N, C-alpha and C positions, 0 to 999 in steps of 0.2 A: 412463434406465438400473437398466442389471441387475448382480447381483455385489454385490461389499462394493465400500463407497465413501468414503473417510475425509472428514470434513467437520470443519472448524475456524473459530470463533467468539470474538469476546472479550467475558471474561467482566467489566464494567464492575463488579458489586457486589462484588466485589476491590480495595483500594488496596495498593498499585498492580496496575492491571487484570492477566489472567492470558489470556495464548490457549491456550483448549480443544481439543483433538482427540479426535473420536471416530470411532467406527466400525460405518457404520450397512448394513444392515441393524440393529435393536438398540439401538446406541446406548450398549452397557453399559460399552463397553472407554471410560475416559478418562482424558488427559495434559494437564496442566494446565505451561505453562511461562509464569513469571512475569516478567514486562515491572520496565525499572529505567532510571532516564538514566544514562548515562554524564559527564562532566563535560567539559569544554574539545569541542564536536565538533568536525570536522577543514571549514575552507571552501574548504581551496584547491585544485588542481586533480586529476583523479582520480591516484594517484600510479602513475610506469612500469612500477612490479612487477606490475602485473596490466596491462600490454598484452598480454602473451607467454600469461594464459591464459586470452583470450578469444579466439575465431575472427574476430567481426564487427567491424568498425572501430567507432574511438572517435569520435562526433560532439564535437567541442569547443565549435564554434560560437566568435565572433568578439567577443566580451565572454561574460564571467566574473558575478560578483558584478556587480547592479544599483544597490548600496544596501545598508548595513550591517542595514538593519531588515527587507531582503528576504532578505536571507542570513542571519537571524536567524530567519528564521521556515520558510524550507525546510532550514534547518538540522536535523539529526538522528542523535543519538548512543544507541545505547542497547545493553540486554543482555540476552539471555534468560536465565533459572535456574530449573533443576527445584525440586525442592518442597526438595530438601534446602539450595537454595543452591546447588548445583553451577552455575557459569558452561556453559551448553550455545553460543549464539553470539553475536553480535553485529554491530549495523547501524553502519557510519560514514559519513559522509559525505565524496563526492570529491569533489565540485564541486555547491555551490548551484543550487536551482532559479531559471533568468529567470524574465524577464515570458513574455506574448504576443506581446509588441512582435518583442524580440528571438530566442523561438525557442531560446534555451540551456537544456539541458536538466537537471534533477535528477539528478546520480550515486552511487549509493549503495552502498556494499561489506556484502556482506553473509560474516563471519567464521567459521571457528569459536575457541575462548578462545584460542590459541595462534597467530590472526594468520593461517591459513591459510586461503584465499579459496573459499569453497562457491558463489558466484553475483556476478556485479555487475545490479542495477536500474538502469531510468534511467524517469523521468517527464519528458514533453517535452509541450510544453502552446505552440499556435498560434494564431494570429488565422484565426478561420472554423471551426476543426479540433476535432474532439473529444481530449480527454486521450488522451495514449498512454501502456500501460505495457509495459517491454521486459526479460524477464527474461530472462539470460544465467548460465544456469548453467557450472561450469567441465566437467560430466560431462552431455551434455542437451542436445533441443534448444534453440531461442533460440523464445521466445514474446514473443508480442505479443497484447496486449489496448487495447482502447479502452472511454472511460467513455460509457457508454449506448449502446441502438442508435438508430440514423439512420431509423427510425421512430416510435419512439418524442419522439427530436430533435425532427422536424419536429411530433409532436405536440404538444409543451411548449412551444413556441418562440409560438405564434400564442394556442395557450389556455395550457399551464400557467404561462408567466412572467408573466401580468396576475395569475394568481392567487395564486402567491409573491408578489409584489409588494403583494397584498392581505394575505393573511399577515402579511407582515411589518410591514406600519404594525398589522392590527390587535394584533400580540404585543407593538409598542412604544405601543399606546396601554392595554397591563395587558388588553386582553381576546379573546387568542388566544393560541395552543404555537407557532405558526410552525413547524406539522405537515406544510408540503406543501416535495417538495425536487424536484430536475431528476434527468433521469433516471441511474442509478449504477450499474446492472447493467453487468457485465467479462466477457469469455470471455478467455483467454489460449489463443494455436493457434499451434502451430505451419503449415510450409506444408499440413499434410492436416489435423489432426483437433486438438478441441478436448482440453485437457489437467486444466486449473484454473480452476474458474468462481467469480464473486461473485453475488449474489444480492441487490438491494437490498432488499428488504421483512424476509426477514429476516437480513442481518448475514449471510450463513453463507459458508465458502467449502465450494467441493465439488471434493476431486482424482477426475481423472476416470481416469485413464490412472496405472495402477501405478507401482511405482517414483524416484514423489519423493521426498529428500530430507525427514522432519518439520521438521528445522530450518528450512529455505530457507522451504517451503510456512508459517511459523508466521512468520521473518520478514518472509515478503511481506503476510500478512495482517497484521500491528504497523505493519509501515510504511503500506500503504495505508492504516490505520482513521488512522494523526497527520493523513491531511492530509483523509481522509474520515470521519469519526466516525459511530459510531452514535448515534441518536440516545438510547440508553440511557447512552453518556458523560456527559452531564451536566457536572458541573463536571471529570471525567477525563478533559477534550477535550487531546489532546496529553498526555492521562499527567499532569494535574497540574501539568506543568512548570515 
């Protein structure tokens, strides 16, 4: 990559964590948005007032919540604030994420502090398929990203999965740290090019195409990390909620 690139990462040394934005090369420009839980996350269907704000059709699925425990695990409601506490954006649940069996997507709304839609983020998991993340901004191209590259999944299933289970057993016995994970990289693309990428080893999000709203990118990073936290998250996974 050439030129100036914005990167985002979650700083778990703070409590609550913060999304840190830097401009590279150099990395001297730094801005942080702090993450705070919001009470009573919405668990109903995606409100109709968003139907006209996006050009793509809404996938509803025949089954919504498949149980209170799954709803609780996949519901998200948090706010991003500046250093002085001023609200910048918020993420709310439109529809909880269903199981791989149902294929029902999780739908999450990104809004400004006044409730104006910025984007909709959809997470979908299906049997024998990679987890898919879709970003539908009010203004801008729709992006799709898949968890892990196919080539690395092909390597991980026969080789990585047994090692992962070995690490898990070792951790349960108190002799390991469970430090082996499945492929995590995601590249969000439109029909022609990559716009945002996530590197699993560094847990860093890079904006490859200029013009993206920093609030939306920070919200995407925070939402993604709530499902797939960095090893550094520790006890702050899903923000110690």
